[in-house]
N, C-alpha and C positions, 0 to 999 in steps of 0.2 A: 646658632646659639650666641647669646650675648655674654661672652665670658673672656677672661684673659688668662693665658697659661704662661708660666715662667719657669726657667731653670735657675735656681738660686743656690748660692754657695755660702755656707756658714760653718765656721770651726772645722774646716777641711772636709766638710760633708756636703754632698750635693742633693738638692731636693727638687722635686717636680710638684708644682702647686698650680691649682686653678682658682681664679678669683671670680666668684659668682655674685651677681647683684651689685657689681662694683660701682654702679652709678649712684648708689646711696651715699658713697663717700664724697662725690663731687657735689651732692645736694646738701652737704653739711652734717650728715649723720656720722658719728664716730664709732658706732656699735659694730663689732666684728664677732663672728662665731667661726670656730674651726671644727671641721669634721673630716672623717676618713671617707675616701671614695667608696661607694657601694654600700655604706652602712645605712641601715634603716633609721629614718628620723622619726622621732615621736611627734604626735599630733600637738603636744603641748607647746612645741616650738613654733607653731604656725603663725602666731601674732608677731613674734619677734623677728621671724625670718623675712617678713615683708619689708622691714625697715632697716635691715642690717646686711652688711656684706658677709659672704661666706667664703672662707678659705678652705678649699678641698685639698687635703693631702693625698698624693698619689704615690704610694711606696713602690719601689722597684728593686729587684734583686741586684741590678747593676746600675751604676750611675748613668743618668741620662746625658747624652752628648748633643742631641739636636731634636727639634720638634717641628711638626707641621700640622696645621688645622685644615680640614677639608672645607673649601668654600661652598660646597654644594649642600652637604648635610651636617657639617659641624663636627664630624668625628676627628679624633686626635691620633696622630702617629708619633711615636717616640723612638728615636734611634739610640741604641745602646751598643756596647761591644758585642759584635757577632750576632746581633738580633734586633728586630724591630717589634715594638709592642703597639697593638692597636686598641684604642679605647673608643667605644661607641657612645655617642651622646644620647641621652634619653631624658624624658620628662617624667618626674615623679609627682603623682597627684597626692598631696598630703590631705587635703579636704576639698570641698566644693569651691572654696575661696582662694586656694593656694596651690600652685604648681611650681616646683623647683627643678632646676637642671642638675643632672648628675652624670657620671661616666660609669661605664662598665667595661672592664678589661675583657675583650672577647677573643683576641687572636694574637699569637706570637709567631713571627717569622724568624726562624733560625737561619742565619746566613753565615756559612763557614768562612773563616779567614777574611772577614771584612769588617773594618771599623768605619762606620759612616761619618763623613765630615758634615754632610748636609742631607736632609730628606725633604721630599715634597709629596703631598698626598691630596688627591682629588678624584672623587667618583670612582673609588676602588682602584685607581691607578697610583702606583707608588714609584717614585724616582729617588735614587740615592746616589751620592758621589763619594769617592775617596779623593785623594789628592789629584789623581789623574784618570780615574775610571768613572764612567757613568753607567748605571743600570736602571732600566725602566721596566716595570712589571705591571700586570693587571690581575686582580683577584677576581676569578670567575666562579659563579655559583655552580655547584654540581649536585646531582640528585644522590642522596645518601640516606640510608635508613636512620631513623631517629634514635634507635636503641644502641647504635654504635657509639661507643665512648672513646674509641681509639682516635689518635690524632690523624689528621688528613695529611698524608705525606705526598710530596710531588717529586718523583725521581727525575733526575736530570742527567742526560748523557754527557759524557765528557768529550772534549776535542780529541779527534784522532791524533792530531799533532798539536801539542800545547802551543799557546801563543808565544811563550818564552820559557825555555827550560830553566832559566836562571843559572846561578853559579853552581859548580859541583859541590858535593858535600865535603870535599876535602879543602875547600877554600877556608882560610883561617878567618876567625871573627874579626881580627884586626883589619884584614883586607876589606871586609864588608863595611866596617865602620868608616874607613877612609875613602871609599869610592861609592858612587851612586850606580846602581845596576839599572839600566834603561831597557824597558821591554819594547817590543815592536808595537807601533800604533795599529789599531784594528777597529773596524766598524762593522757590526753585525745587526741587520734589521730583520724584524719579523721572526719567522721560524728559525732563521739562522742564529738568532741571539741565544738560543738554547746552548750553543757551543761555547759559552763564555767561561765555563769551568767554575761557576759560582752556584753550587747546589743550595737549594732552599727547601726547608722543611716547615710545614705549617703545624702549629699546635693550638688547638681550640681550647680556650679557658672558660667558655660558657658552660652552664649546666645543660646537659643534653635534654631537649624537649622535642615535641613534634615540629615546632617552628624554628628549631635551630638551623642556622644557615651553615652550609659546608662549602668550603672554597678550594679551588686549585689555582696554581700560579701559571700564568701565561707570560712568557718572556716577549717583550716588544722591541727592546733596543739595548745593545751594549756597545759602548765606545771607550776605547783606551787611547789616551794621548801619550806622547813621549816628551820629555823635557827638551826644549830647544834653546838655542842661543838667539833669543829674540832681541830686538833693539831696546827693550825695556828692562833688561836685567839678565842675570845668569840663569842657567837651567834650574837651579834649586828653587828659584822663585816662581817657577811655572806650576801653579796650582789652580784647580777649578774653584769657582765661586759662583754665587748667585743662582743656585738651582731653583727653578720655579715651574709649577704646573699652572697654566692659565686656562680656565674654562671660558667658552663662548656659547651663549645660549641662543635658542630660536628667537627670531625677530618677534618683538612684542606686538600683540594684536589685542583689541579690546576684549575679545572673548577669552583670551589667555592671559589677561593682565596680571592675575594673581598666581600664575603658574610659571615656573622657570624650568624649561626643558633643555637639558644639555644637548648642544648641537655638535661642537667640536672641542678638542682638547689639544693644547700646545705645551711643549716643554722647552724651556730655555736654560742654558748653562753657559758659563763663560770662562775663558782663560784670560790671563792678563792682557793679551794682545788681540784676542778675537772672541766673539760671541757666536753661539749656534742656536738656531731656532728650528725645532722639529714639530711636525704634526704627528700626533700619536692617537688620533681618533680612528676613523675607518681605515686609514692607510698610514703607515709609519714612513715618513720621508723627511729629508732635510729641506726646509723651506728657504732659509736665509742664513748667510754668514756675514757677521759684522766685523769689520777691521777697524780697530781703534787707532787714533793718532797718538795716544799716550797710553801708558800702562794703566789699566782699569783697576779700581779697588772694589767696586760693587756695582750691580746693575739691577734694575727692576723693570719688569715687562708689564705693559697694559695693553688692552685691545687696540689702542691707537698708536702708542709710542713705546720705544725702549729708552729708558733714562739710565745713563751710565755716569758714574763719578770716577774721576782720575785724581791725581794728587793736587790738581789746581783747577779742575773744570767740572761743570755739570753739562754733559752732552745729551742731545736728544736725537734719536733716529726714528725713521718710519718703520712700520712693521707690516707684514702681509697676512696677519691673522684673519682680518675681515674678508680678504680675497679668497682664502682657503675655505673659510666657513660659509661664504656665499655659495660656493660650489657644492658643499655638503647639503645646504638647505634647499637649493633650487636646481632641479635637473635641467631647466631650460637655459641656464647660464651657458654662454659660449655657443649660442645658436643665433639664427636670424631674429629671434624674438627678444633675447636679453643678452647682455654682455657685462663683463667685469674685468678690470685690469688683471693681467696674469699674476699668478703667485710668484713666478720667476722674475718679476720686474725688479731691477736693481734698487736696493734701499738707498735712502737719502739721509744726510745729516741735516737736521732742521736748524739747530742753533747750538751754540756753545756759550756758557755763562761762567765767568771767572768766580771761583770761591777759594778761600785759603784753607787748605787742609781738609777737604771732605773725607769723612770716615765711614759714614753709613747713610743709607737712603731707603725710604719706603714710600708707598703711594696709597692715597685714600681719596676716592672720588676725583675731584679736580684739584687736589692738593699734592704737592711733593714735600715730604718731611725730610730735612737734611740735617745731619749731625756733623759738625766740623770741629777740628782741633788746630789752633794756631800754634805751630812750633816756633820756638825762639831761635833755633839754629838757622843759618843761612840756607835758603832754599837751593841756591845754585850749588853750594857745596854738597848739600844732601843728595843732589841728583847726579853728582859725579860718580861714575862707576869705580869701584875699588876691587882689587884682586882679593878673592877669598878662597879658602880651601873648600873644595867640593865635598863637604861632609855634612851629614845629617846632625851631627853633634853640635855643630856651630850654631844652629838654630835653637837647639834645646837648652843651651847653657847661657844664652844671651840674657842679660839682666834687663828687667823692665820695671819702670817706676810705677808706683801706685796711682792709677788714674784719678782717684778721688782727691789726691793732693796736688794734681797738675792743674795749672790755670789754662785759660784759652779755649775752653769748650763752649760751643755755641749751637743752638738749635734754631733752624729756619723752617718756617712753613711757607711754601711758595705756591701761590695760586697759578695754575696753568692757564694759558690763554684759552678762551672759549673756542669751541669747535667752529662756530660761525665766523668769529674774527680771524682765526688762523686760516680758515678756508678762503676768506676774502683776500688775505695777504698773499696766499699761494696763487690765486687766480690773477691778482694784479701783477705779481712777479712773472707769471707765465706770459704775460703780454709783451714782455721784452723780447721774447723769442718768436712772437706771432708772425712778424713779417719775414723772418729768416726761414720759416717753415722747416724747423728741425724737429728731431725726435725729442729734444729737451722740453719743448712746449707740451707735447703729449705726455711726457713723463711727469711733469709738474701737475698737470691737470688730472692725471691718473692718481697721483698721491692725494690731491684734494678730494677726488671722488671717493677714494678708500677711506679717507678721514671721516667724511660724512656718513658713508655706509656703516662704518664701525659704530658711530654714535647712534645710528638708527637701530642697530642690532642690540644695543644696550638694553637690558631688561627694565631699566628705569626710564626708558625713552618716553613712555606714555605720560609720565609725571613731569617730563621736562618742560620748562617754560619756552624752550626753543623748538617745540615740536613742529609748528607750522614753518618756521624758518628753515629747519633742517630738511623738511620735505621739499621746500622750494629750492634749497641749495642742492639737494640730490638731483632734482630734475634739471636745474641749471647746469650742473657739472656734466650731466649726460649730454645736454645740448652743446656745451663747449667741446666735449670730446667728439661729438658728431661733426662739428665744424672742422676740427683738426683732421679727422680721417677723410673728410670730404675735400678739403683744400690741399692737403699735403700729398705728395707722391710717396706713399708708404706701402709696404707689402701687406699690411693689415687693413687696407682700404675698406674691406667688406664690413668692418666694425661700425662704419658710419650708419648703417641701417639699424642695428639693434639699439645703439645709443640714442639716435633720434626717436625711435619708438618709445624708449624709456623716458625721454624728456617730455613727452606729451605734446610736442609741437605738431601742428598741422603741416601739410605739404606747402601750403601757401606761406606759412611763417618761415619755413626752411628756405623757400625760394627768395624771400625778402632778405634773409641773412646772407645768402651766398651769391645772388645774381645782382650785378651792378646795372642800374637803369641806363639804357642807351649805349652800353658798351658792347658793340658787335664783335670786337676783337678779343673779348674775354675767353680764356681757355678754361676747360673744366676737367678736373682730375677724375680718376677712376672711381674713387669713393662716392663722389656726388652722383655720377652716372649710375653706379650700382644701387644707390639709395632710390633714385628716381625710378629706375627700371622695375625694381621689386615693388615699390609702393604703387606704381601705376598698374602693374600686372595683378595686384591683389584687389579684391572687391571692397574698396574703402567706400564709406558713405560720404566722403568729402567731394564736392564738386568745385573744381578750380574756376576762377573767374575767366572771362574771355581773355583779359590781358595776361594772366598767369598761364593759361593754357597755350597761348601763342608763344610765350617765353619758353615753355617746355618744348614746343615744336621746334623753335629755333635752336635750342640747346642740343637736341638729338640730331638735327640736321647737320650740325657741326661736329658733334662728338661720335654719334653712332647712328648714321642714317638708316642702316638695315632694320633698326628697331622701330622705325616710324609707323609702319602699318599696325604693329602690335600696340604701340603707345596710343594711337588714335582711337583704338577700340576700347580703351579704358573708360569706365564710368566717370572717372574724374575729369576726363577731357570732353564731357558732353557739350560744353560751351565753346569749344574751339571754333575758329572761323573756318568753314569748309572750303572757302575759296583759297585761303592761304595754305590749308592742308593739301588741297589738290595740286597746288603749285609745287610744293615740296615733294609730293609723291611722284609727280612726273619726272622730277630730277633724279629720284632714286631709281625709277623704272628704266631709265636709260643705262644705268650701270648694272642693276641686278633685278630684272623682271621676275615676277612670281605670281602664282594664282592668288595667294593671300593679298598681294599688293593690288591686283586687279579688283578683287572683291572689295577691298578697302576704298579704292577709287569709286567703285559703284555706290558704296555706302555714302561717301562724301557727295557724290552727284545727287543722291536722293535728298540729302540735307539741303543741297543747293536748290532742289526742285527742278533739276535739269534731267528730265526723263530720257531725252535723246542720248545724252552722254551715258546715262545709266544703261540703256539698252546696248549701246556700243560696247561698253565694258563687259556686260554679261554675255554678249555674243562672241567674245574673244576665245572662249573655251567651250567644249562640250559640257552638257549638263552633268555627266558623271564626274568629270574632272573638277567642276565647280563644287559639287557635293563633297568631294574629298578635300577641296581647298579649305572648307570650313573647319576641318580638323586642325589645321595650322593656327587658326585663331577663332575659337568658339565664341568669343565675345562679340563677333559680328552678328550673331543670332541671339544670344542670351547673356544677360548680366545679372549680378546679384545685388539686390537692394535690401539692406537690413536682414540679410540671410535668406531672402526669398528670391527664387529664380524669376526673372522678368524678361519678356521678349523685347528686342530692339525694334527701332523703326524699320530696319532692314527685314526682320522676320515678319513684321506686320505687312509689309509690301509684298513679300514672297507669298504669303498666305492668299493674297488676292490674285496675284498674276501667275505664280508658279508654285502651287501647293505641292506638286510632286517633288520638285527640287528641295523644298523645305523639309518634307518628310524624309527624303533620301539623305539629306545633310544631317538631320537629327539621328537617323539610324547609324550613319557613319560616326557621329560623335559618341553614341552609346557603345558601339563596337570597339572604339579606341579609348574607352574609359574617360571620356571628356564630359559625360553627363550620365547621371544615374537614372534608373527607371522611374523612381518617384519624382525626381527633378523634371524629367520629361513630361510626366503627368501634369505637374504644376505649370510648366511652360506652356503646354497646349491649352490648358484651361484658361490661363491668363490671356493667351493669344486670342482665343475665341470668345473671351468675356463670359465664360460659363461659370456657374456656381460650383462649389466644391463637390456637390453631390451629382452633378450631371456630367456626362461624358460627351465631348464634341466628336463629330465624325472624323475630324483630322487626327485626333488621338487614336481612334480605332484604326484609321489608315496606318498610323505609325506602328501600332501593335502588330497589324497584319504584315507590314513590311519587315518588321523586326523578326517575326516568325520565320521568314524566308532565310535569313542569314545567321540567326543566333544559334550558337552551339552549346551554350551553358545550360545544363540540365535544370538547374534550379529556376533560372529565369524563364526557360521554355515552359515549365509547369505553371508558373505564375501567369505568363502571357496567355496560355491556352484557357485558363480559368477566367481571365479577364475578358477575352473576346467572347467566350461562351456566355458569360453573365450579361454582357452588353447585348448580344443577339437575343437572348431570352427576354431581357427587359423591354427591348424595342418591339418584339413580337407580341408580348402580352399587352403593352400599352398602345400597340398599333401606332408607335411613334416613328415618324419619318425622319431620316437624317437631315440635318440642316444644310449639308452640302452633298454633292454627288460623290459617292465612294470612289476612290482612286483605282480600286481593283474590283473586278467582278468575280463571281464564284469560279468561273472558268479560268480566269487569270490566276487565281490562287491555286486551283487544282494543277495547273500546268507549271507553276513556279515553286510551289511549296509542298514539301513532303507531308506536312501536317494536315493538309486538306486532301481527302480521298475522293475518288469518283463516286457519284451517287448511284447506289445499286438500283437495279430495275424495279424491284418490288416496292421501293420507297416512291418511285415515280408512279407506280401503279396505284398505290394508296392515295397519293395526292391527286391523281386524275379522277378517282372515284368521288373524293370529298369535294366540298364547296371550294370554289376558286378563291384564293386569298387576294388581297389587294396587291396589284402588280408593283406598287411602290415599295412595299416592304417584303415582297417575296424573295428579294435578294438576301435578306437576313436569314430567312428560312432555309434557303438552299445552302448558304454558307454554314449554318449550324449543322444541317444534315451532312454536308461534306466533311465537316470536322469530326462528326461522330462515325462517319464511314472509314476514317483513317484509324491507324493503330496507335496514334501518339497520345491522345488525351486519356488521362486516368479516369475511367468511368465512375469508380467508387467515390473519388473525391469530387467529381462533378455532379453527382446525383442530387445533393441539396440545392444546387443552382438550377438543375433541370426539372426538379419536382413540380413547380407551379405549371409547367407546360403539359404535363402528361394527360390532362383531361381536356385539352384545347383542340377538340375535333380531330381531323385527319393529321394535323401537324403534331398534336400531342401523341397520337397513335404511332406515328413514325419514330418519334423520339423514344417513346416507351419501348417499342419493339427493338430499336437499335441498341438501347441500353441493355435489355435482357439478352440480346444476342451476344454483345461484347462480354457480358458477364457469364456466358455459357448457359443461360436459362432458356433453352430452346423450347421446352414444353410450354412454359408460360407465354413465350412469344407466339407459339402456334395457337394457344387458347385465345389470346387477345385478338389475333387476326381472324380466327373463325367466328369470334363473337361480334367483332366490330367491322371487319372488312374481309369477308371470305373470298372475294375476288382475287385478293393478293396472296392467299395462302399458298397456292401452288407455285406462284412465282417466287415466293419466299423460300419454299422448300427446294426448288430447283437451284437457287443461289447459295443457300446456307447449309442444307442437309447433305453434306458430301463427306467422303472418307469416313472418319470415325463416327460421324453423326448420321450416316446414311440409313441406319436401322430405324431412325425416327420416322421414316416413311411408313413402315408397316407396324411399328410399335406404337406410334402416336397418331400420325396423320390419318391413316386408313381407318382405324377404329373410330376416331372422332368424326370423320366424315360420314361413316355408316350410321353412327348414333344420331347425328344431327339431321340426316335426311329423313328420319322417321317423324321429325317434328314438323308441324305446319308453320308456315310463315313465308315471307317474301324471299328469304334467302335460300329456300329449298332448291329451286332450279339452278342457282349458282353452285350450291354444294354438290348436286348431282353431276353437273358439268365438270366440276373439279375432280370428282371421283372418277368419272368415266374417261375424261380426256387425258389425264396424266398420271394420277396416283396409281390406279390399277395397272397401268402399263409398266410403270417403274417397278412395282412389287412383283409383277409377273416375270420380269426379266431377272430380278435379283434373287427370288426365292425358289426352292424346290416345290414341285406340285403339291406334295403332302402338306408342307408348311403353308403354302398359299391357301389350300382348302381349309386348313384349321382357322385361318383368319376371317373367312367369309361368314357373314351372319346367317344363322339357321333359317331365318324367315325371309331371306333375300330372294329376289326373282332370278331364277336360273338363267333366263334368256339374257339378263343384264350382265351377268358375270361370265357366261359361257365363252364368249370370244377371247377373253383374257386367260381363261383356263386352257383353252385350246392352244393359245400362243405359248403358254408356259410348258405344256406337254410337248409341243412340237420342238421347242428349244432343247428339251432333253433328248428327243429322237435325233435331232441334228447333231447333238454332241456325241 
C-alpha cells in the first residue's frame, strides 16, 4: 500500500494517523479530508477523494509506542503497553472509478508485563524488543468453526526454573531505585522459546464470518541480554535498537515477473557494541554477529549490506542473507553442480564515512537517508567517560532541549555505489592477494559473488538496467572463484568444479586460464585436478583440440598418472595423439599394471592402426578377465553423445573380430549397473547400424547371454518376452539373422535354466510336418525350448505367440505347448488328434502323469474310439494309437468292470479281447 503512518503528539495526547493519497500534496493539491478508520465512505465523496489527501484517524485505547508496516502485504502492527494491535490493509471499492485504501483492526495480542520498545512485522512474523529482550513470534492459521466468537487463546507453559527470580519481595523500593537488577543472559530457539515466560493471548476483533481467519502463536526465538561494561559506555546505556525483519524473495523470472514469492526471512537487532542477524524462515539460527569499532546509534539492514551509524561515522558491513536464501531456494547448492559461499563466512567492513553527529538512518532502493545533528560542545569532551550513579532515575530526570529550537540539523540523501561498480572494486582489490594465494583472496571474491547474487535475487531485477551486466558479473565471479579453488592449496578445493560449471566456461577456456604454455615444471593443485577429473569422466559434448588434449595428458602424467587410462577414454579426449598417449601409458604400466590399462593401450593401438600391438595387448589376458576389465572403464566400449549411447571404435572392432567378448563385456556392464537394458538396446542397434524397429542378431545374443546370469525377476520377465517376440518375428518373416548366433539351442539348454529340453512329442510333430528351412530352424527350436521350460509366463506371452498358432506344425507345437502349460490338456489332445494324431500317444505318455493320468481313459480313449469310426486317412494311425498304447495303459490302471464300461458297444470283440484278458489276469495275479 502507498501510505504513510505516524505517531503524533499534540497537547500531551498521542495519535496514530495514516496518510492516504499523500502524493497529491507533492503534486500541488492542498485539499485534505479526515476520516476515521473503518468508517464507511459515502459515494458523494468519490470525486473529491481522487484529488485530495486523506488522513485516517486510528483511535487506540492505549497510547501507541511503536509501529511497523509489513513489506509483503502492507498490514500495520502497533505496539502499546502490554499489547500489540494488528490492522489489516484493505481496498474499499467506492465505485467503478475509485478504490481507496483503509485499515481494519483485526487482532490484538495481549502480552503480559511487556512494554515494547520496538516492533517489526513481516508476513505474519512479529518481532518485538524491550531494552534487553528480543521475542520473535509467528501467527499461524488454525482451523476453527466460524460461529465461534470467543477469542483464540494460546496457552504458554512457564519455565520450570525462572530465568531470574529477581529480588525478594522484602527488598525496599529504595534499593530497587538505587540499583540495577541484572538478569542472566539467555537464548532460546525454536520450540524452546516457549519457555520464555511471556504468555500471549490473542483477541480477534473482526466480525466472525465463514472467511474469518483464526490464528495461534508459535514462538520462534527469545533472547535476553545482560548489561555489560563495554568499551563504549556503562551498563545502563546497553539497550537494544534497530529491530528489523527483512524479507528475501524468490529470484525473479520472466514468468513470475509480477509475483513476489517470499523465500526467506531475516531478523536483525543490535546492542551498542554488537549486532545480531538471525534467519527466522525454515530454520531459526544465528547467521552473523557484527562487532562495531564504536558505539552504534542505529542500523539498517538491506539484502546486500548492513549500514550502521555511530557518533561520527557511517559504517557499511557485508551480510549473508543471499547465501542463506540461495540454499532455501536451490536444493542443488553445495553439490558438484552448484555452489555458494558459506553462510558462516566472516563478515567484512566495506567502508567507513565520516559524518558529524549522525542521529537516524533509513534505506530506500539505492539511497541511504541520514539525519545528523551538529552539537556545539567539544566532541572529545563529550566522549570522555564520567562516573554516574547506576540508577534508572538518572535517565528519566535528565532535561532535554526542544529539538525544534536547536540548530544544526541536516538531512543527507546518499546514493550507494552501484552493484557492478562495487563488484569491480572488490575484484580489483582481490588481485592484491592473488599471487600470495591466501584465503583473503577467496574471501573477497566470495563477498563480490554474494553481492551480485543478492542483486539478482531482488524482485526488481528484471526491470534493472544492469540485468545483462549483473548476469555477466555473476558468471565472471564464479570463474574467479573457480580459479582460486584450482590454484590455491585449500581444504575446499572441490568447489572449483561447481564454480566453473556455474561460470559457463568450457574446459578449453579453463585450461587457457590455468595452464602456462611451455611450462613443463608447472605444478597443479588438487582443485584443478578435481575439476578436470570430474569434467572428463562426465559425458560432455565438448571435444578438446589436439593441443588441449595433449596438455591434459601431460597434466595427469605429472599429477595423477593412475587416472590416465580413464582420462583417455573420455569423449572430450577424442582428438588426443595416440602415440603420445601410448608412451605415457607404458610409463604407468611399469608402476601399476592393470587390465583397464591394457585395454586402453589396445584402444590406442587401434587408433594408431597398429593391429599387431593391438593383438599383443588383447592376448595378455584371458577373454573372461578382459570382459570384466571393461567394468573398470565402460567408456572403452560406449560413450554418450547428446544423451544417446554410442559405440566406440573399440566396440566396432570387437564386433567384427571378437563378438563373443563384446557381448560378454556388455553383460558384465549390465550386471554391475554400468549400462541399463534400454541403453544396451540402443548401443547394439547403433553398433550394427540397424533402424530403431529392427533387432540385430548381436542384441539377441546379448539377451540370451544375459538370461544365463541375470537374477532380477523384473528384468528376466522382460528378457524372456523380448527373445520370444524376436523368435516369433523371424519365424513368421522367415528372416535369417544377419550374423551367426553365438549360442545354439543346445548351448542354451546346457547353460541356461530358462531354456528346457525339447520334449519328444514336439520332435514327433515336427518330424511329421514339412521340414522348415534349416537356416531358421534354430529360432524354432529355441522358441520351443523356451516354452518347454517353466520360466516364461505363458499368459503374458500369448499375445506375442498368437500369430504363430496357425503356422503348420510349428504353430501346432506352440499351441499345444501353451495349452499344456496353462493346464488345458483336453484342448491340447483335441488339437493333436485333429491335426497330428501320430503325436497324440507320445504327448499322453509325456504329459498325462500323476494327477492327469485319468485323462487317458476319460479323454484319450473315448476320443480315439469315436474318431476311428470316421473314414479318412488318419484312421490307421488312430487305430494304431488305440491298440499300441492307449488300451494297454487303461488295462493296467483300471478295474475290469470300469474298463468294460469304457468300451464301445459296437466294438469288435477280437480287437479288445487281449486287453480285457490282460486286465483280468492282472487281478488274478494280485
